[in-house]
A tleap script that builds the chain and sets N, CA, C and O, in Angstrom:
source leaprc.protein.ff14SB
mol = sequence {
  NMET PRO ASN LEU LYS ALA SER LYS LYS HIE
  VAL ARG GLN THR LYS LYS GLN THR GLU ARG
  ASN LYS GLY ILE LYS SER GLU LEU ARG THR
  GLU LYS LYS LYS LEU LEU GLU LEU ILE SER
  SER LYS ASP LYS GLU LYS SER GLU ILE LEU
  LEU LYS LYS VAL SER SER LYS PHE ASP THR
  ALA ALA LYS LYS ASN ILE LEU HIE LYS LYS
  ASN ALA ASP ARG ASN LYS SER ARG LEU SER
  LYS LYS VAL SER ALA LEU ALA CLYS
}
set mol.1.N position { 0.833 -1.185 0.000 }
set mol.1.CA position { 0.000 0.000 0.000 }
set mol.1.C position { 0.880 1.252 0.000 }
set mol.1.O position { 1.796 1.378 0.812 }
set mol.2.N position { 0.596 2.157 -0.903 }
set mol.2.CA position { 1.366 3.400 -0.930 }
set mol.2.C position { 0.997 4.293 0.254 }
set mol.2.O position { -0.151 4.331 0.696 }
set mol.3.N position { 1.995 5.001 0.746 }
set mol.3.CA position { 1.767 5.905 1.870 }
set mol.3.C position { 1.700 7.361 1.440 }
set mol.3.O position { 0.920 8.143 1.984 }
set mol.4.N position { 2.508 7.715 0.475 }
set mol.4.CA position { 2.550 9.104 0.027 }
set mol.4.C position { 1.374 9.417 -0.882 }
set mol.4.O position { 0.851 8.551 -1.583 }
set mol.5.N position { 0.975 10.676 -0.849 }
set mol.5.CA position { -0.148 11.123 -1.663 }
set mol.5.C position { 0.140 10.927 -3.151 }
set mol.5.O position { -0.732 10.496 -3.904 }
set mol.6.N position { 1.354 11.243 -3.568 }
set mol.6.CA position { 1.740 11.096 -4.972 }
set mol.6.C position { 1.730 9.630 -5.391 }
set mol.6.O position { 1.362 9.302 -6.519 }
set mol.7.N position { 2.135 8.754 -4.483 }
set mol.7.CA position { 2.143 7.322 -4.780 }
set mol.7.C position { 0.722 6.796 -4.955 }
set mol.7.O position { 0.465 5.955 -5.816 }
set mol.8.N position { -0.193 7.294 -4.136 }
set mol.8.CA position { -1.592 6.879 -4.263 }
set mol.8.C position { -2.157 7.332 -5.608 }
set mol.8.O position { -2.892 6.596 -6.267 }
set mol.9.N position { -1.800 8.557 -6.003 }
set mol.9.CA position { -2.241 9.077 -7.293 }
set mol.9.C position { -1.683 8.235 -8.428 }
set mol.9.O position { -2.380 7.955 -9.403 }
set mol.10.N position { -0.435 7.835 -8.299 }
set mol.10.CA position { 0.193 7.020 -9.338 }
set mol.10.C position { -0.541 5.682 -9.505 }
set mol.10.O position { -0.711 5.195 -10.623 }
set mol.11.N position { -0.967 5.104 -8.395 }
set mol.11.CA position { -1.723 3.843 -8.448 }
set mol.11.C position { -3.039 4.048 -9.195 }
set mol.11.O position { -3.429 3.217 -10.016 }
set mol.12.N position { -3.724 5.162 -8.908 }
set mol.12.CA position { -4.986 5.451 -9.602 }
set mol.12.C position { -4.758 5.652 -11.100 }
set mol.12.O position { -5.523 5.151 -11.924 }
set mol.13.N position { -3.709 6.384 -11.442 }
set mol.13.CA position { -3.411 6.636 -12.846 }
set mol.13.C position { -3.087 5.339 -13.578 }
set mol.13.O position { -3.551 5.119 -14.697 }
set mol.14.N position { -2.303 4.496 -12.954 }
set mol.14.CA position { -1.910 3.232 -13.561 }
set mol.14.C position { -3.132 2.357 -13.832 }
set mol.14.O position { -3.220 1.700 -14.870 }
set mol.15.N position { -4.064 2.355 -12.897 }
set mol.15.CA position { -5.281 1.559 -13.071 }
set mol.15.C position { -6.072 2.037 -14.291 }
set mol.15.O position { -6.548 1.227 -15.086 }
set mol.16.N position { -6.211 3.377 -14.434 }
set mol.16.CA position { -6.927 3.944 -15.579 }
set mol.16.C position { -6.218 3.600 -16.883 }
set mol.16.O position { -6.854 3.175 -17.848 }
set mol.17.N position { -4.914 3.782 -16.911 }
set mol.17.CA position { -4.137 3.528 -18.126 }
set mol.17.C position { -4.212 2.059 -18.521 }
set mol.17.O position { -4.304 1.733 -19.705 }
set mol.18.N position { -4.173 1.171 -17.523 }
set mol.18.CA position { -4.234 -0.261 -17.800 }
set mol.18.C position { -5.558 -0.623 -18.447 }
set mol.18.O position { -5.591 -1.398 -19.403 }
set mol.19.N position { -6.645 -0.072 -17.935 }
set mol.19.CA position { -7.964 -0.346 -18.511 }
set mol.19.C position { -8.045 0.159 -19.953 }
set mol.19.O position { -8.569 -0.530 -20.828 }
set mol.20.N position { -7.525 1.360 -20.194 }
set mol.20.CA position { -7.546 1.936 -21.539 }
set mol.20.C position { -6.729 1.066 -22.495 }
set mol.20.O position { -7.161 0.778 -23.611 }
set mol.21.N position { -5.561 0.660 -22.050 }
set mol.21.CA position { -4.686 -0.147 -22.896 }
set mol.21.C position { -5.283 -1.524 -23.181 }
set mol.21.O position { -5.122 -2.054 -24.280 }
set mol.22.N position { -5.972 -2.106 -22.194 }
set mol.22.CA position { -6.612 -3.407 -22.407 }
set mol.22.C position { -7.616 -3.339 -23.544 }
set mol.22.O position { -7.672 -4.231 -24.391 }
set mol.23.N position { -8.405 -2.280 -23.559 }
set mol.23.CA position { -9.413 -2.122 -24.601 }
set mol.23.C position { -8.789 -2.019 -25.975 }
set mol.23.O position { -9.272 -2.630 -26.928 }
set mol.24.N position { -7.725 -1.255 -26.084 }
set mol.24.CA position { -7.066 -1.070 -27.375 }
set mol.24.C position { -6.407 -2.365 -27.831 }
set mol.24.O position { -6.487 -2.722 -29.007 }
set mol.25.N position { -5.755 -3.071 -26.907 }
set mol.25.CA position { -5.117 -4.343 -27.263 }
set mol.25.C position { -6.154 -5.378 -27.686 }
set mol.25.O position { -5.926 -6.151 -28.617 }
set mol.26.N position { -7.286 -5.387 -27.002 }
set mol.26.CA position { -8.354 -6.316 -27.340 }
set mol.26.C position { -8.882 -6.024 -28.745 }
set mol.26.O position { -9.129 -6.939 -29.531 }
set mol.27.N position { -9.047 -4.749 -29.044 }
set mol.27.CA position { -9.519 -4.346 -30.370 }
set mol.27.C position { -8.524 -4.769 -31.446 }
set mol.27.O position { -8.920 -5.218 -32.521 }
set mol.28.N position { -7.232 -4.625 -31.157 }
set mol.28.CA position { -6.201 -5.045 -32.108 }
set mol.28.C position { -6.280 -6.542 -32.383 }
set mol.28.O position { -6.218 -6.975 -33.534 }
set mol.29.N position { -6.417 -7.328 -31.317 }
set mol.29.CA position { -6.502 -8.788 -31.491 }
set mol.29.C position { -7.723 -9.172 -32.307 }
set mol.29.O position { -7.648 -10.055 -33.161 }
set mol.30.N position { -8.854 -8.511 -32.051 }
set mol.30.CA position { -10.080 -8.806 -32.787 }
set mol.30.C position { -9.910 -8.509 -34.273 }
set mol.30.O position { -10.276 -9.323 -35.120 }
set mol.31.N position { -9.351 -7.337 -34.589 }
set mol.31.CA position { -9.146 -6.960 -35.988 }
set mol.31.C position { -8.177 -7.922 -36.674 }
set mol.31.O position { -8.357 -8.279 -37.838 }
set mol.32.N position { -7.158 -8.330 -35.942 }
set mol.32.CA position { -6.172 -9.262 -36.491 }
set mol.32.C position { -6.832 -10.607 -36.810 }
set mol.32.O position { -6.557 -11.205 -37.850 }
set mol.33.N position { -7.704 -11.080 -35.913 }
set mol.33.CA position { -8.407 -12.336 -36.152 }
set mol.33.C position { -9.319 -12.237 -37.372 }
set mol.33.O position { -9.397 -13.169 -38.173 }
set mol.34.N position { -10.014 -11.094 -37.510 }
set mol.34.CA position { -10.882 -10.893 -38.675 }
set mol.34.C position { -10.071 -10.960 -39.962 }
set mol.34.O position { -10.495 -11.567 -40.946 }
set mol.35.N position { -8.898 -10.329 -39.944 }
set mol.35.CA position { -8.039 -10.336 -41.130 }
set mol.35.C position { -7.563 -11.748 -41.442 }
set mol.35.O position { -7.541 -12.148 -42.606 }
set mol.36.N position { -7.186 -12.502 -40.428 }
set mol.36.CA position { -6.724 -13.877 -40.652 }
set mol.36.C position { -7.852 -14.745 -41.214 }
set mol.36.O position { -7.606 -15.629 -42.035 }
set mol.37.N position { -9.078 -14.495 -40.776 }
set mol.37.CA position { -10.217 -15.242 -41.322 }
set mol.37.C position { -10.421 -14.917 -42.798 }
set mol.37.O position { -10.684 -15.815 -43.599 }
set mol.38.N position { -10.301 -13.639 -43.165 }
set mol.38.CA position { -10.423 -13.246 -44.570 }
set mol.38.C position { -9.316 -13.873 -45.411 }
set mol.38.O position { -9.548 -14.288 -46.546 }
set mol.39.N position { -8.118 -13.940 -44.848 }
set mol.39.CA position { -6.991 -14.538 -45.565 }
set mol.39.C position { -7.254 -16.024 -45.794 }
set mol.39.O position { -6.997 -16.552 -46.876 }
set mol.40.N position { -7.768 -16.692 -44.762 }
set mol.40.CA position { -8.029 -18.127 -44.909 }
set mol.40.C position { -9.167 -18.397 -45.892 }
set mol.40.O position { -9.231 -19.475 -46.484 }
set mol.41.N position { -10.068 -17.423 -46.071 }
set mol.41.CA position { -11.154 -17.598 -47.041 }
set mol.41.C position { -10.751 -17.125 -48.439 }
set mol.41.O position { -11.568 -17.129 -49.360 }
set mol.42.N position { -9.485 -16.719 -48.593 }
set mol.42.CA position { -8.902 -16.342 -49.894 }
set mol.42.C position { -9.570 -15.107 -50.517 }
set mol.42.O position { -9.646 -14.998 -51.741 }
set mol.43.N position { -10.043 -14.194 -49.694 }
set mol.43.CA position { -10.679 -12.970 -50.197 }
set mol.43.C position { -9.636 -11.851 -50.234 }
set mol.43.O position { -9.415 -11.154 -49.243 }
set mol.44.N position { -9.005 -11.696 -51.392 }
set mol.44.CA position { -7.869 -10.783 -51.511 }
set mol.44.C position { -8.258 -9.312 -51.367 }
set mol.44.O position { -7.578 -8.569 -50.659 }
set mol.45.N position { -9.336 -8.878 -52.022 }
set mol.45.CA position { -9.705 -7.458 -52.014 }
set mol.45.C position { -10.052 -6.981 -50.606 }
set mol.45.O position { -9.544 -5.958 -50.149 }
set mol.46.N position { -10.909 -7.719 -49.931 }
set mol.46.CA position { -11.319 -7.317 -48.584 }
set mol.46.C position { -10.152 -7.386 -47.608 }
set mol.46.O position { -10.037 -6.546 -46.715 }
set mol.47.N position { -9.281 -8.387 -47.777 }
set mol.47.CA position { -8.155 -8.495 -46.851 }
set mol.47.C position { -7.153 -7.363 -47.040 }
set mol.47.O position { -6.519 -6.930 -46.077 }
set mol.48.N position { -7.005 -6.878 -48.274 }
set mol.48.CA position { -6.108 -5.733 -48.490 }
set mol.48.C position { -6.661 -4.477 -47.827 }
set mol.48.O position { -5.910 -3.690 -47.252 }
set mol.49.N position { -7.973 -4.293 -47.909 }
set mol.49.CA position { -8.603 -3.129 -47.279 }
set mol.49.C position { -8.453 -3.205 -45.763 }
set mol.49.O position { -8.098 -2.224 -45.109 }
set mol.50.N position { -8.730 -4.385 -45.220 }
set mol.50.CA position { -8.640 -4.554 -43.771 }
set mol.50.C position { -7.190 -4.468 -43.289 }
set mol.50.O position { -6.936 -4.017 -42.172 }
set mol.51.N position { -6.242 -4.896 -44.122 }
set mol.51.CA position { -4.828 -4.812 -43.751 }
set mol.51.C position { -4.423 -3.359 -43.516 }
set mol.51.O position { -3.692 -3.065 -42.571 }
set mol.52.N position { -4.890 -2.456 -44.364 }
set mol.52.CA position { -4.587 -1.031 -44.177 }
set mol.52.C position { -5.103 -0.544 -42.831 }
set mol.52.O position { -4.412 0.171 -42.107 }
set mol.53.N position { -6.332 -0.944 -42.509 }
set mol.53.CA position { -6.949 -0.517 -41.257 }
set mol.53.C position { -6.188 -1.085 -40.049 }
set mol.53.O position { -5.927 -0.376 -39.077 }
set mol.54.N position { -5.841 -2.365 -40.129 }
set mol.54.CA position { -5.136 -3.014 -39.022 }
set mol.54.C position { -3.735 -2.418 -38.863 }
set mol.54.O position { -3.279 -2.192 -37.742 }
set mol.55.N position { -3.063 -2.168 -39.973 }
set mol.55.CA position { -1.720 -1.576 -39.915 }
set mol.55.C position { -1.767 -0.212 -39.246 }
set mol.55.O position { -0.903 0.132 -38.439 }
set mol.56.N position { -2.773 0.546 -39.587 }
set mol.56.CA position { -2.931 1.868 -38.991 }
set mol.56.C position { -3.144 1.762 -37.479 }
set mol.56.O position { -2.578 2.539 -36.709 }
set mol.57.N position { -3.958 0.801 -37.066 }
set mol.57.CA position { -4.215 0.625 -35.632 }
set mol.57.C position { -2.945 0.182 -34.892 }
set mol.57.O position { -2.693 0.619 -33.769 }
set mol.58.N position { -2.148 -0.689 -35.529 }
set mol.58.CA position { -0.886 -1.099 -34.910 }
set mol.58.C position { 0.052 0.096 -34.775 }
set mol.58.O position { 0.713 0.252 -33.748 }
set mol.59.N position { 0.113 0.944 -35.809 }
set mol.59.CA position { 0.964 2.133 -35.750 }
set mol.59.C position { 0.529 3.072 -34.626 }
set mol.59.O position { 1.360 3.611 -33.895 }
set mol.60.N position { -0.774 3.256 -34.503 }
set mol.60.CA position { -1.292 4.133 -33.461 }
set mol.60.C position { -0.958 3.599 -32.079 }
set mol.60.O position { -0.563 4.358 -31.195 }
set mol.61.N position { -1.116 2.290 -31.891 }
set mol.61.CA position { -0.811 1.683 -30.596 }
set mol.61.C position { 0.676 1.822 -30.274 }
set mol.61.O position { 1.047 2.050 -29.123 }
set mol.62.N position { 1.519 1.685 -31.286 }
set mol.62.CA position { 2.962 1.826 -31.063 }
set mol.62.C position { 3.302 3.284 -30.737 }
set mol.62.O position { 4.153 3.553 -29.889 }
set mol.63.N position { 2.643 4.205 -31.406 }
set mol.63.CA position { 2.906 5.629 -31.176 }
set mol.63.C position { 2.515 6.032 -29.754 }
set mol.63.O position { 3.168 6.873 -29.137 }
set mol.64.N position { 1.442 5.423 -29.242 }
set mol.64.CA position { 0.969 5.742 -27.894 }
set mol.64.C position { 1.631 4.881 -26.816 }
set mol.64.O position { 1.222 4.912 -25.655 }
set mol.65.N position { 2.650 4.117 -27.202 }
set mol.65.CA position { 3.407 3.255 -26.290 }
set mol.65.C position { 2.550 2.180 -25.627 }
set mol.65.O position { 2.826 1.774 -24.498 }
set mol.66.N position { 1.517 1.722 -26.322 }
set mol.66.CA position { 0.717 0.612 -25.827 }
set mol.66.C position { 1.407 -0.686 -26.225 }
set mol.66.O position { 1.452 -1.646 -25.455 }
set mol.67.N position { 1.943 -0.696 -27.443 }
set mol.67.CA position { 2.777 -1.796 -27.924 }
set mol.67.C position { 4.156 -1.243 -28.224 }
set mol.67.O position { 4.315 -0.052 -28.494 }
set mol.68.N position { 5.149 -2.112 -28.177 }
set mol.68.CA position { 6.488 -1.705 -28.598 }
set mol.68.C position { 6.483 -1.557 -30.111 }
set mol.68.O position { 5.782 -2.286 -30.812 }
set mol.69.N position { 7.262 -0.617 -30.606 }
set mol.69.CA position { 7.274 -0.338 -32.040 }
set mol.69.C position { 7.649 -1.572 -32.849 }
set mol.69.O position { 7.054 -1.838 -33.894 }
set mol.70.N position { 8.632 -2.325 -32.372 }
set mol.70.CA position { 9.061 -3.505 -33.118 }
set mol.70.C position { 8.002 -4.605 -33.087 }
set mol.70.O position { 7.888 -5.385 -34.033 }
set mol.71.N position { 7.231 -4.671 -32.009 }
set mol.71.CA position { 6.130 -5.629 -31.931 }
set mol.71.C position { 5.095 -5.294 -33.008 }
set mol.71.O position { 4.623 -6.180 -33.721 }
set mol.72.N position { 4.752 -4.028 -33.118 }
set mol.72.CA position { 3.776 -3.602 -34.127 }
set mol.72.C position { 4.313 -3.874 -35.529 }
set mol.72.O position { 3.584 -4.369 -36.388 }
set mol.73.N position { 5.576 -3.554 -35.761 }
set mol.73.CA position { 6.171 -3.774 -37.079 }
set mol.73.C position { 6.187 -5.257 -37.440 }
set mol.73.O position { 5.918 -5.627 -38.582 }
set mol.74.N position { 6.501 -6.096 -36.467 }
set mol.74.CA position { 6.551 -7.542 -36.708 }
set mol.74.C position { 5.172 -8.070 -37.091 }
set mol.74.O position { 5.036 -8.849 -38.034 }
set mol.75.N position { 4.152 -7.640 -36.353 }
set mol.75.CA position { 2.786 -8.080 -36.658 }
set mol.75.C position { 2.339 -7.612 -38.034 }
set mol.75.O position { 1.760 -8.386 -38.797 }
set mol.76.N position { 2.603 -6.346 -38.358 }
set mol.76.CA position { 2.228 -5.813 -39.666 }
set mol.76.C position { 2.938 -6.564 -40.781 }
set mol.76.O position { 2.339 -6.861 -41.815 }
set mol.77.N position { 4.206 -6.871 -40.576 }
set mol.77.CA position { 4.984 -7.568 -41.595 }
set mol.77.C position { 4.428 -8.967 -41.850 }
set mol.77.O position { 4.272 -9.378 -43.000 }
set mol.78.N position { 4.137 -9.683 -40.792 }
set mol.78.CA position { 3.620 -11.047 -40.945 }
set mol.78.C position { 2.266 -11.050 -41.641 }
set mol.78.O position { 1.998 -11.894 -42.496 }
set mol.79.N position { 1.412 -10.097 -41.267 }
set mol.79.CA position { 0.094 -10.035 -41.895 }
set mol.79.C position { 0.203 -9.650 -43.368 }
set mol.79.O position { -0.488 -10.222 -44.211 }
set mol.80.N position { 1.058 -8.696 -43.677 }
set mol.80.CA position { 1.184 -8.267 -45.071 }
set mol.80.C position { 1.785 -9.369 -45.932 }
set mol.80.O position { 1.443 -9.470 -47.110 }
set mol.81.N position { 2.668 -10.196 -45.384 }
set mol.81.CA position { 3.214 -11.336 -46.128 }
set mol.81.C position { 2.095 -12.310 -46.476 }
set mol.81.O position { 2.042 -12.835 -47.588 }
set mol.82.N position { 1.201 -12.546 -45.516 }
set mol.82.CA position { 0.103 -13.482 -45.765 }
set mol.82.C position { -0.862 -12.940 -46.807 }
set mol.82.O position { -1.367 -13.694 -47.639 }
set mol.83.N position { -1.123 -11.631 -46.766 }
set mol.83.CA position { -2.021 -11.034 -47.746 }
set mol.83.C position { -1.383 -11.061 -49.129 }
set mol.83.O position { -2.059 -11.367 -50.111 }
set mol.84.N position { -0.102 -10.747 -49.223 }
set mol.84.CA position { 0.552 -10.745 -50.524 }
set mol.84.C position { 0.695 -12.156 -51.089 }
set mol.84.O position { 0.783 -12.327 -52.305 }
set mol.85.N position { 0.717 -13.159 -50.230 }
set mol.85.CA position { 0.782 -14.542 -50.690 }
set mol.85.C position { -0.523 -14.975 -51.377 }
set mol.85.O position { -0.539 -15.946 -52.132 }
set mol.86.N position { -1.600 -14.254 -51.110 }
set mol.86.CA position { -2.874 -14.578 -51.763 }
set mol.86.C position { -2.820 -14.325 -53.254 }
set mol.86.O position { -3.536 -14.972 -54.017 }
set mol.87.N position { -1.982 -13.395 -53.681 }
set mol.87.CA position { -1.891 -13.053 -55.101 }
set mol.87.C position { -1.253 -14.181 -55.918 }
set mol.87.O position { -1.500 -14.312 -57.117 }
set mol.88.N position { -0.443 -14.976 -55.259 }
set mol.88.CA position { 0.283 -16.043 -55.977 }
set mol.88.C position { -0.581 -17.246 -56.241 }
set mol.88.O position { -0.118 -18.221 -56.832 }
savepdb mol mol.pdb
quit
């Protein structure tokens, strides 16, 4: 238990930030799953559109320090490889 007033405030702030970050991470996972389903159904046009949206969300999360930048880049790279493989 924190004793100082500033420490108590920090605990409250951390709780709020954690809740906000959970929502964003959950949304990212959901969008990623939707994209993987489109890829498995071989729908190239829709998956390219959704890839742009998902990439943008990963970039935003990395910019806000919710995800590490390299984590976001790795996920975007893997997804874009799968989408580009649909063309072959």
